[in-house]
C-alpha positions in Angstrom: -67.4 -139.1 83.0 -65.7 -139.8 79.7 -63.9 -137.4 77.6 -64.5 -138.1 73.7 -62.1 -139.1 71.9 -62.1 -136.0 69.2 -60.7 -133.9 72.4 -58.0 -135.8 73.2 -54.4 -136.3 72.1 -53.9 -139.9 72.0 -54.4 -143.1 73.3 -83.7 -139.7 102.5 -80.7 -142.0 103.8 -81.8 -144.7 106.2 -80.6 -143.3 109.7 -77.3 -145.8 109.4 -76.3 -144.5 106.0 -76.8 -141.1 107.5 -74.9 -141.6 110.4 -71.9 -142.5 107.9 -72.7 -140.1 105.6 -71.7 -137.4 108.5 -68.9 -139.3 109.9 -67.3 -138.7 106.7 -67.9 -135.1 106.3 -67.0 -134.5 109.6 -63.1 -135.3 108.1 -63.7 -132.8 105.9 -65.3 -130.5 108.0 -62.3 -130.9 111.0 -59.9 -129.5 108.1 -62.0 -126.0 107.4 -62.8 -125.5 111.4 -60.7 -122.6 111.6 -62.4 -121.4 108.6 -65.8 -121.9 110.1 -64.9 -119.8 113.4 -64.9 -116.8 110.8 -69.1 -117.6 111.0 -68.9 -117.0 114.0 -68.0 -113.4 114.3 -70.3 -110.5 114.3 -71.6 -109.0 110.9 -69.1 -106.5 111.2 -66.5 -108.7 109.4 -66.0 -108.8 106.2 -67.9 -111.8 103.8 -65.2 -114.2 103.1 -65.3 -117.6 100.9 -65.0 -120.6 102.8 -64.7 -124.5 102.1 -65.1 -127.9 103.4 -61.0 -128.5 103.0 -61.1 -130.4 100.3 -57.5 -130.8 99.0 -58.2 -130.5 95.4 -60.9 -127.8 95.4 -60.5 -125.9 98.8 -63.4 -123.5 98.1 -65.9 -125.9 97.6 -68.8 -126.8 100.1 -69.4 -124.7 103.3 -69.1 -125.7 106.9 -71.7 -125.3 109.7 -75.0 -127.1 108.1 -75.9 -130.6 106.3 -78.4 -130.1 103.4 -81.2 -132.2 103.7 -83.3 -130.9 100.1 -83.2 -128.4 97.7 -86.1 -127.4 95.5 -85.2 -125.6 92.2 -87.7 -123.7 90.3 -86.7 -122.4 87.0 -88.3 -120.3 84.0 -86.8 -121.1 81.0 -87.1 -117.7 78.5 -87.6 -119.4 75.2 -83.8 -118.6 74.1 -80.9 -120.1 75.5 -78.5 -117.0 75.7 -80.8 -115.2 78.3 -80.9 -115.5 82.0 -83.2 -118.0 83.3 -85.3 -116.8 86.4 -85.1 -118.8 89.6 -86.1 -119.3 93.2 -84.0 -122.0 94.9 -84.8 -123.5 98.2 -82.6 -125.1 100.7 -83.4 -126.9 103.7 -80.9 -128.0 105.9 -80.0 -128.3 109.7 -77.2 -126.3 111.3 -74.3 -128.6 112.4 -72.4 -125.2 114.5 -73.6 -121.9 115.7 -73.6 -120.1 113.1 -73.9 -115.8 112.9 -73.7 -116.2 108.9 -73.7 -119.6 106.6 -72.0 -119.5 103.0 -73.7 -121.2 100.0 -71.4 -121.8 96.7 -73.0 -119.4 94.0 -70.7 -117.5 91.4 -72.7 -116.9 88.0 -76.5 -115.2 88.2 -77.5 -111.9 90.0 -79.3 -112.6 93.5 -82.0 -110.4 93.6 -82.6 -111.7 97.5 -82.5 -113.8 100.4 -84.9 -115.2 103.2 -84.0 -117.5 105.9 -86.4 -119.0 107.2 -89.3 -116.5 105.3 -87.7 -113.6 106.9 -85.2 -111.5 104.7 -81.9 -111.7 105.1 -78.5 -109.4 104.3 -76.0 -111.0 101.4 -73.1 -110.4 100.2 -70.6 -112.3 97.4 -67.1 -113.4 98.3 -65.3 -115.2 95.8 -67.6 -117.5 94.4 -69.6 -118.0 97.5 -72.9 -116.0 98.6 -72.1 -115.3 102.0 -75.8 -114.8 104.1 -76.4 -113.3 107.3 -80.2 -114.2 108.8 -81.7 -111.4 111.4 -81.2 -114.0 114.0 -78.2 -115.9 114.6 -78.5 -120.0 113.9 -77.7 -122.5 116.6 -76.5 -126.0 116.2 -79.5 -128.3 115.6 -81.2 -125.6 114.0 -84.0 -126.5 110.8 -83.3 -123.8 108.1 -85.0 -122.9 105.1 -83.2 -120.8 103.2 -85.0 -119.2 99.5 -82.7 -117.6 96.9 -84.4 -115.7 94.3 -81.5 -115.1 91.7 -81.1 -115.6 88.0 -79.2 -118.5 86.3 -77.1 -117.5 83.6 -76.1 -120.1 80.7 -74.1 -117.6 78.9 -70.2 -118.1 80.3 -68.4 -115.8 82.0 -64.8 -114.5 81.9 -63.6 -116.5 84.6 -65.5 -119.7 84.0 -65.4 -120.5 80.5 -65.3 -123.8 80.0 -66.1 -124.9 83.5 -69.6 -126.0 82.9 -73.0 -125.7 84.5 -75.5 -125.0 81.8 -74.1 -126.2 78.4 -76.2 -125.0 75.3 -77.6 -127.5 72.9 -79.2 -126.8 69.3 -82.5 -126.4 70.5 -81.8 -125.3 74.3 -80.2 -126.4 77.5 -78.7 -129.4 79.5 -76.4 -129.2 82.4 -73.1 -130.7 83.1 -72.0 -129.4 86.7 -69.1 -132.0 87.4 -66.6 -131.3 89.1 -67.5 -127.8 91.0 -70.1 -126.5 88.6 -73.5 -126.9 90.0 -73.3 -123.5 91.8 -72.7 -121.8 88.3 -76.2 -122.8 88.1 -78.2 -122.1 91.7 -76.6 -121.6 94.9 -75.8 -124.6 96.9 -73.0 -126.4 99.2 -71.3 -127.8 96.1 -69.6 -130.6 97.2 -70.3 -134.5 96.9 -69.9 -135.0 100.8 -73.4 -133.6 101.0 -76.1 -135.1 99.1 -79.6 -134.2 99.4 -82.9 -134.8 98.0 -83.8 -132.7 94.7 -87.3 -131.1 93.4 -87.3 -129.4 90.1 -90.2 -127.4 88.6 -89.0 -125.7 85.3 -91.3 -123.8 83.2 -90.8 -123.3 79.7 -92.8 -122.6 76.6 -95.0 -125.4 75.2 -92.8 -126.1 72.3 -90.5 -127.4 74.8 -90.0 -130.8 76.8 -88.4 -130.9 80.0 -86.6 -133.7 81.8 -84.5 -133.8 85.1 -83.2 -136.4 87.6 -85.9 -138.9 89.1 -89.5 -139.3 88.1 -91.8 -137.0 87.0 -94.6 -135.8 89.3 -97.1 -133.9 86.5 -96.7 -130.9 84.4 -99.2 -128.1 84.5 -100.2 -125.8 81.2 -101.3 -122.2 81.7 -101.1 -120.0 78.3 -98.1 -121.0 76.3 -96.0 -122.2 79.0 -95.8 -125.7 81.2 -94.5 -126.2 84.4 -92.5 -129.9 84.9 -91.6 -131.2 88.2 -89.7 -134.0 88.9 -88.4 -135.2 92.0 -85.6 -137.7 93.2 -86.2 -140.7 95.4 -82.6 -140.8 96.5 -80.1 -138.6 97.7 -77.9 -136.6 95.0 -74.6 -134.7 94.8 -74.8 -131.6 93.1 -72.4 -132.2 90.6 -75.1 -135.0 89.3 -77.8 -132.4 88.8 -79.5 -132.2 85.2 -82.6 -130.3 83.5 -82.8 -130.7 79.9 -84.7 -128.1 77.8 -85.5 -128.7 74.5 -87.4 -129.7 71.5 -86.8 -133.4 72.5 -88.5 -136.8 72.3 -88.7 -139.0 75.2 -89.1 -142.5 74.3 -89.9 -145.1 77.2 -89.3 -148.4 77.7 -89.3 -151.2 80.5 -85.7 -152.4 82.3 -85.0 -155.2 84.6 -87.9 -156.0 86.8 -90.1 -153.2 85.7 -87.6 -150.5 86.1 -89.1 -147.6 84.0 -86.4 -146.0 81.3 -87.3 -142.8 79.7 -84.5 -141.5 77.4 -84.1 -138.0 76.2 -83.3 -137.2 72.4 -83.7 -134.5 69.5 -86.8 -135.2 68.0 -85.8 -135.3 64.4 -83.4 -138.0 65.2 -85.1 -140.4 67.4 -85.7 -143.0 64.7 -81.9 -143.0 64.0 -81.0 -143.2 67.7 -83.5 -146.0 68.8 -81.3 -149.0 68.0 -78.4 -147.2 70.8 -81.4 -146.9 73.1 -83.2 -150.2 73.1 -79.6 -152.0 74.6 -80.0 -150.0 77.7 -82.0 -153.0 78.9 -80.0 -155.9 78.5 -76.8 -153.4 79.5 -78.3 -152.8 83.3 -79.1 -156.7 83.4 -75.3 -157.3 82.3 -74.4 -154.6 85.4 -77.2 -156.3 87.6 -75.3 -159.6 87.1 -72.0 -158.2 87.7 -72.7 -155.7 91.0 -76.4 -156.3 92.3 -79.7 -154.3 91.4 -79.9 -150.8 89.9 -79.8 -148.3 92.5 -82.1 -145.8 91.7 -86.0 -145.2 90.5 -85.3 -144.6 86.8 -82.9 -144.6 84.5 -82.1 -143.1 80.6 -79.3 -141.6 78.3 -79.5 -138.1 77.3 -78.2 -137.8 73.6 -77.6 -134.0 73.4 -77.1 -132.1 70.0 -73.9 -130.4 71.8 -70.6 -130.2 72.1 -69.1 -131.1 75.4 -66.1 -132.9 74.5 -67.1 -135.6 77.5 -70.3 -138.1 78.5 -71.6 -137.5 82.2 -72.9 -139.9 84.8 -75.8 -137.2 85.8 -77.8 -139.2 88.0 -80.8 -141.6 86.8 -80.1 -139.5 83.4 -76.5 -139.9 81.7 -75.3 -136.7 79.3 -73.9 -138.6 75.8 -73.2 -135.9 72.8 -75.5 -137.5 70.2 -72.5 -137.3 67.2 -71.3 -140.1 69.5 -74.0 -142.5 68.3 -74.3 -140.9 64.4 -70.8 -140.3 63.5 -69.4 -143.8 61.8 -65.7 -144.0 63.1 -66.5 -145.7 66.0 -67.2 -149.8 66.5 -70.6 -150.9 67.8 -69.1 -152.7 71.2 -66.8 -149.4 71.8 -69.8 -147.4 71.8 -71.7 -149.7 73.5 -68.9 -150.1 75.8 -69.1 -146.2 76.5 -72.9 -146.4 77.6 -71.7 -149.1 80.1 -69.2 -147.0 81.7 -71.5 -144.1 82.5 -74.0 -146.5 83.4 -71.6 -148.2 85.7 -71.4 -145.0 87.6 -74.9 -144.9 88.7 -73.3 -147.4 91.4 -69.8 -146.2 91.6 -69.9 -142.0 91.7 -73.6 -141.8 92.0 -75.2 -144.1 94.5 -71.7 -144.7 96.1 -70.3 -140.8 96.2 -66.9 -139.9 97.1 -65.8 -138.5 100.6 -63.8 -135.9 98.8 -62.5 -135.6 95.6 -59.5 -137.1 95.9 -61.4 -140.2 96.4 -62.3 -139.6 92.3 -60.6 -142.6 90.9 -63.2 -144.8 92.6 -65.7 -143.4 90.2 -63.7 -143.7 87.1 -61.6 -146.6 88.1 -64.8 -148.7 88.5 -66.3 -147.2 85.4 -63.4 -147.8 83.4 -63.4 -151.3 84.8 -66.4 -152.4 83.5 -66.4 -150.7 80.2 -63.1 -152.6 79.7 -65.0 -156.0 81.1 -67.9 -155.3 78.6 -65.9 -154.8 75.8 -64.3 -158.1 76.5 -67.2 -160.2 77.2 -69.6 -158.4 74.8 -66.8 -157.1 72.1 -64.0 -159.6 72.3 -61.2 -157.0 73.5 -59.6 -158.9 75.7 -58.8 -157.1 78.8 -55.2 -158.4 79.6 -54.4 -156.6 76.4 -55.6 -153.0 78.0 -54.1 -154.1 81.1 -50.7 -154.5 79.8 -50.6 -151.1 77.9 -52.2 -149.6 81.0 -49.3 -151.1 83.2 -46.6 -149.6 80.1 -47.7 -146.2 80.5 -48.6 -146.4 84.1 -45.2 -144.6 85.6 -46.0 -141.6 83.0 -49.3 -141.0 83.9 -48.6 -141.2 87.6 -45.5 -138.8 87.1 -47.7 -136.3 84.7 -51.0 -136.2 86.8 -50.1 -138.2 90.1 -51.5 -141.6 91.8 -55.0 -142.8 91.1 -55.8 -141.8 94.7 -54.3 -138.8 94.8 -54.3 -136.6 91.5 -52.3 -133.2 91.4 -54.2 -130.4 91.5 -56.3 -128.7 88.3 -54.1 -127.0 86.5 -54.8 -123.1 86.5 -58.0 -122.3 84.4 -58.7 -125.8 83.7 -60.8 -127.0 87.0 -61.8 -130.4 85.4 -58.1 -131.5 84.8 -58.1 -133.7 87.9 -60.0 -136.1 85.3 -56.7 -137.6 84.1 -55.2 -141.1 82.9 -54.0 -142.2 86.5 -57.8 -142.3 87.5 -59.2 -144.1 84.3 -56.9 -146.8 83.4 -54.9 -146.1 85.7 -57.0 -146.8 88.8 -58.3 -149.7 86.3 -55.5 -151.2 86.8 -55.2 -151.1 90.6 -58.2 -153.0 90.2 -56.9 -155.5 87.9 -54.0 -156.1 90.2 -56.2 -156.8 93.0 -58.4 -159.3 91.6 -54.9 -160.3 90.4 -53.7 -160.4 94.4 -57.1 -161.8 95.8 -59.0 -164.1 92.9 -62.0 -163.5 90.7 -64.2 -164.8 93.4 -63.1 -162.6 96.5 -62.8 -159.3 94.1 -66.6 -159.6 92.8 -67.6 -160.2 96.2 -66.1 -157.3 97.6 -67.8 -155.3 94.7 -71.2 -156.0 95.3 -70.5 -155.2 99.3 -69.2 -151.8 98.4 -72.4 -150.5 96.8 -74.4 -152.5 99.1 -73.0 -151.3 102.4 -72.4 -147.8 101.2 -75.5 -147.3 98.8 -76.5 -143.7 99.0 -73.6 -142.2 100.9 -69.9 -141.2 100.7 -67.1 -143.7 101.2 -63.4 -143.2 100.7 -60.2 -144.8 99.9 -59.6 -146.0 103.2 -63.3 -147.4 103.2 -62.0 -149.2 100.5 -58.9 -150.5 101.8 -60.7 -151.8 105.0 -63.6 -153.6 102.7 -60.9 -155.4 100.4 -58.9 -156.7 103.8 -62.0 -157.9 105.5 -63.5 -159.5 102.1 -59.7 -161.5 101.6 -59.1 -162.0 105.5 -55.7 -160.2 105.8 -54.4 -156.7 105.6 -54.1 -155.4 102.0 -53.2 -151.9 103.4 -49.8 -151.9 102.4 -50.2 -153.9 99.0 -53.3 -151.2 98.0 -51.2 -148.5 99.7 -48.6 -149.0 97.0 -51.1 -149.4 93.6 -52.9 -146.1 95.1 -50.5 -143.7 96.1 -47.0 -144.4 95.0 -44.9 -142.6 92.5 -44.3 -145.7 91.1 -46.2 -148.5 89.4 -46.1 -151.8 91.7 -45.1 -155.3 90.4 -48.2 -156.8 88.9 -49.5 -159.9 90.4 -49.4 -163.0 88.0 -47.2 -161.0 85.3 -43.7 -161.0 86.3 -43.1 -160.1 82.6 -45.4 -157.0 82.8 -42.7 -153.6 82.4 -43.5 -150.0 82.6 -41.9 -148.0 80.0 -38.6 -146.6 80.3 -38.0 -143.9 80.1 -41.5 -143.1 82.0 -43.8 -142.0 78.8 -45.1 -138.3 79.4 -48.7 -138.6 80.3 -50.8 -140.1 77.3 -54.6 -140.7 76.9 -56.3 -144.3 77.0 -55.3 -145.1 72.8 -58.5 -144.5 71.3 -60.9 -144.2 74.7 -63.1 -141.2 75.0 -63.0 -138.4 77.6 -65.2 -139.5 80.6 -65.9 -138.1 84.0 
């Protein structure tokens, strides 16, 4: 994600990968073990919200099952201020004995729930939907959960500004990071439980629908058309995207025949085409840095909406249209923002964080390649940006926490974990690592990281371990200081760099757009 400068103050994975995914998920599940025991109580016990023990979002996700796939069936009524009728079907397997199971869902009316085709009791508890099947579930059971519900694009009193559906001038898009997918559909809303997705969206014929993945067909019946899309790689719920609008969908070919499709307001297609045409070269540039593009398609969604950020929704990155039509930003700068969200397809989407405390792995890397692109294509020296970040880093750490241990979200601001310390502060840590082990080893580390963890989850400890392996020496102490300490360590190769004295208050990196 990249926050827009207008809103900132100043400056089926392979078995081996599935096993690794489950091992990492087990770390979170272990911390939720005492909560999971509540699932095993009799039906008379009151329903309670659960979670997988994430330090920053303790009630996100749910223990006791692992989702394999989501099938979302949405019907758009032709107005973006009315609820959509929806059916969400979840295929999963039980990882524990369960009398109940919890889904994250907080903004819609549940009409019915079935488990394996049999009606089940359900109740709300906090931001959870607690489902009680007729027959208890046993570990290893394959489960199908079908929820008929509404999906409400209107912000609720308790969720204003939290994300989920975002209205555009002619329809809707999604912005679910970090914890807003469950404002749209019932799910296990934590990046540690990635799954395959199918979207079936019915809308009036005047609208065009585009979603993550590739189209598998469309069917027109009377005044409505149903559009179907499927992902070919697992995806975290926070990366789901559905665009409904009076849109044009320009198509082109990327490197190695990669199908590219963009989504723009029909009236702006000609104006936006020069920006859209940059994507193939940007993908080629990224592939030269870290290896093959990891998904089945890519494109940019330029929404006529006010979000305050750009967002790396998988295979279809979300941008505010005005980023490209306002004259305030130089060309190199706008392109570097495009590369930020593109880089997320490797760092954050293909390789997803094991917990939200690992968000620096997403944002630090995306910021790194944003800065590297600006240096190589826009002649903006990275060393200048890193030196400025070093000066501000102690202030960022004091206000927002160190890169790998961001402070908890501020009350009523769930996305406030997206602070400078996980963007330029984390990119600064990557710069320090490159200074320490040398450019060839650093570039080799980056390629191995996205190759070995493709379609899976990875943690900060995984990164430290791989960095040590590639460097041929233990980097635990070095990286721990850069990622966890309250004060910024000395920069290798730059003994003259000094932090600001006294530490500055938290600042946004100068004229950088807001990101996620």
